[in-house]
C-alpha positions in Angstrom: 8.9 -38.9 13.4 7.1 -41.7 11.7 5.6 -41.1 8.2 2.1 -41.6 9.7 2.8 -39.0 12.4 4.0 -36.5 9.7 0.8 -37.1 7.7 -1.6 -36.8 10.6 0.2 -33.7 12.0 0.4 -31.9 8.7 -2.3 -29.3 8.1 -2.5 -25.9 6.5 -0.9 -23.3 8.8 -2.2 -19.8 8.4 -0.1 -18.0 11.0 3.6 -18.4 11.3 6.2 -17.1 13.8 8.7 -14.4 12.8 11.5 -17.0 13.1 14.0 -17.6 10.2 14.4 -20.9 8.4 18.0 -21.7 7.5 18.8 -22.1 3.8 20.5 -25.4 4.4 17.2 -26.8 5.9 15.3 -25.7 2.7 18.0 -27.2 0.5 18.0 -30.5 2.4 14.2 -30.8 2.1 14.3 -30.1 -1.6 17.2 -32.6 -2.1 15.2 -35.4 -0.5 11.8 -34.4 -2.0 13.1 -35.1 -5.5 12.7 -38.8 -5.0 8.9 -38.4 -5.4 7.2 -40.7 -7.9 7.4 -39.4 -11.4 6.1 -41.1 -14.5 8.9 -41.9 -17.0 11.3 -40.2 -14.6 10.3 -36.9 -16.2 10.7 -34.9 -13.0 8.6 -32.1 -14.4 8.8 -29.8 -11.3 10.7 -26.6 -10.9 11.0 -24.8 -7.6 11.7 -21.1 -7.0 12.5 -20.1 -3.4 11.8 -16.6 -2.2 13.1 -15.3 1.1 14.5 -12.1 2.5 14.3 -9.1 0.2 12.9 -11.1 -2.7 10.0 -12.3 -0.5 9.4 -8.8 0.8 9.3 -7.4 -2.7 6.7 -9.9 -3.8 4.5 -9.0 -0.8 4.9 -5.3 -1.5 4.1 -5.6 -5.2 0.9 -7.6 -4.6 -0.2 -5.3 -1.8 0.0 -2.3 -4.2 -2.4 -4.2 -6.5 -4.9 -5.3 -3.9 -7.1 -2.1 -3.8 -8.1 -2.8 -7.4 -7.9 -6.6 -7.3 -8.8 -7.8 -3.7 -9.3 -11.4 -4.8 -6.3 -11.4 -7.1 -6.1 -11.4 -10.8 -7.2 -14.1 -13.2 -5.0 -17.2 -12.6 -3.3 -19.1 -15.4 -5.6 -22.1 -14.9 -8.9 -23.0 -13.3 -8.1 -23.7 -9.6 -11.6 -25.1 -9.1 -14.1 -26.3 -11.7 -17.1 -24.1 -12.3 -19.7 -24.8 -11.3 -18.4 -26.8 -8.3 -20.7 -29.7 -7.7 -21.6 -31.6 -4.6 -20.2 -32.8 -2.3 -17.2 -30.7 -3.1 -19.1 -27.4 -2.9 -20.3 -28.1 0.6 -16.9 -29.2 1.7 -15.3 -26.0 0.5 -18.0 -23.9 2.0 -17.7 -25.6 5.4 -14.0 -25.2 5.5 -14.3 -21.5 4.9 -17.0 -21.1 7.6 -14.9 -23.1 10.1 -11.8 -21.1 9.3 -13.3 -17.7 9.8 -15.1 -18.8 12.9 -11.7 -19.5 14.6 -10.9 -15.8 14.3 -14.4 -14.5 14.9 -15.0 -13.1 11.4 -18.7 -13.2 10.6 -20.0 -14.1 7.1 -21.3 -10.5 6.7 -17.9 -9.0 7.6 -16.6 -8.7 4.0 -13.8 -6.4 5.0 -12.6 -8.9 7.6 -12.8 -11.8 5.2 -10.9 -10.0 2.5 -8.2 -8.9 5.0 -7.7 -12.5 6.1 -7.7 -13.8 2.5 -5.0 -11.2 1.6 -2.8 -12.9 4.3 -2.2 -15.6 1.6 -0.1 -13.1 -0.3 2.0 -12.4 2.8 2.7 -16.1 3.2 0.8 -15.9 6.4 4.0 -14.4 8.0 6.2 -17.4 7.0 9.8 -16.4 6.2 10.1 -18.6 3.1 7.9 -18.9 0.1 8.2 -21.7 -2.5 6.8 -21.5 -6.0 6.2 -24.6 -8.2 6.0 -24.5 -11.9 6.1 -27.0 -14.8 6.3 -26.6 -18.6 3.1 -25.6 -20.2 3.1 -28.7 -22.6 2.9 -31.1 -19.7 -0.3 -33.1 -19.1 -2.4 -34.3 -16.2 0.1 -37.0 -15.2 2.9 -34.5 -14.8 0.7 -32.2 -12.7 0.1 -35.2 -10.4 3.9 -35.7 -10.2 4.3 -32.1 -9.0 1.6 -32.7 -6.4 3.5 -35.7 -5.0 6.7 -33.7 -5.0 5.0 -31.0 -3.0 3.6 -33.6 -0.5 7.1 -34.9 0.1 8.2 -31.3 0.9 5.3 -30.9 3.4 6.0 -34.2 5.2 9.8 -33.5 5.3 9.0 -30.1 6.8 7.0 -31.8 9.6 9.9 -34.1 10.3 12.0 -31.1 10.9 9.5 -29.2 13.1 8.5 -26.9 10.3 5.0 -26.3 8.9 3.6 -25.3 5.5 0.6 -24.1 3.7 0.1 -24.9 0.0 -1.3 -21.8 -1.7 -2.8 -22.1 -5.2 -4.0 -18.5 -4.6 -0.5 -17.3 -5.8 -1.5 -18.4 -9.3 -3.6 -15.2 -9.3 -0.4 -13.2 -9.2 1.7 -15.2 -11.7 2.8 -12.1 -13.6 4.3 -10.5 -10.5 5.9 -13.7 -9.4 7.2 -14.4 -12.8 8.9 -11.0 -13.1 10.4 -11.1 -9.6 11.8 -14.6 -9.8 12.7 -14.8 -13.4 10.3 -17.6 -14.3 10.3 -18.1 -18.1 7.0 -17.8 -20.1 7.1 -21.5 -21.1 6.5 -22.5 -17.4 3.1 -22.2 -15.8 2.9 -21.2 -12.1 1.0 -23.9 -10.4 1.2 -23.2 -6.7 3.0 -21.3 -3.9 3.8 -22.7 -0.5 4.5 -21.0 2.8 7.2 -22.6 4.9 8.2 -21.8 8.5 7.4 -22.3 12.1 3.8 -22.4 13.1 2.4 -19.9 15.6 0.8 -22.5 17.8 -0.9 -19.9 20.0 -2.8 -18.3 17.1 -6.5 -19.5 17.0 -6.6 -20.0 13.3 -4.1 -22.8 13.5 -6.6 -24.8 15.7 -8.5 -25.5 12.5 -8.4 -29.1 11.3 -10.4 -29.6 8.1 -12.8 -32.6 8.3 -12.1 -35.5 6.0 -14.6 -37.9 4.5 -14.8 -41.4 5.9 -13.3 -44.4 4.2 -16.6 -45.6 2.9 -17.1 -42.2 1.1 -14.1 -42.6 -1.2 -12.9 -46.3 -1.2 -14.4 -49.5 -2.6 -12.9 -52.9 -2.1 -13.2 -55.7 -4.7 -12.0 -59.3 -4.2 -10.5 -58.7 -0.8 
């Protein structure tokens, strides 16, 4: 698979098959992903892999908290700025409407929307969950490094016929994740990621988020 094909075929999968992913595949992906760009070669990322009983315990612990916290607890950082300005607010709104439309959940169906949102904390059925952390004293440049490391993982997964969904929503349950996976307090939980085989027959996976055109984000000077 060419790099451009991996990029264009990668999208957030929200329904996975009940099909295991071999540990050696995960290890191989992580081994190669470490060659992501990183300023000063700091390599600020840390990865915690949850599968099997560990994954199941995380899901069960979060499920027990959902009746009181259906949208999750307070995350360790602001996932989105508040207020979210245009055009970003409209983009986020449209994505949500388009996603729920694929599974016939109306805007007035709060229970249906909460149920689908809670699927985040089941890794959408994926057999492997990855969690990404970095030291709390790191700055914006190092957060960017972690993002590039994660992108490497997502593209390497596509090369191997696997799919992913990056999940910042797991930051809402950082205390539970920290306890289960032994993450030290000096590390901040940035993001989770579901990894597995996409259920291509599920309608929610037909969603392709719209992207702005080139003229909306790029300007050319002297060329």
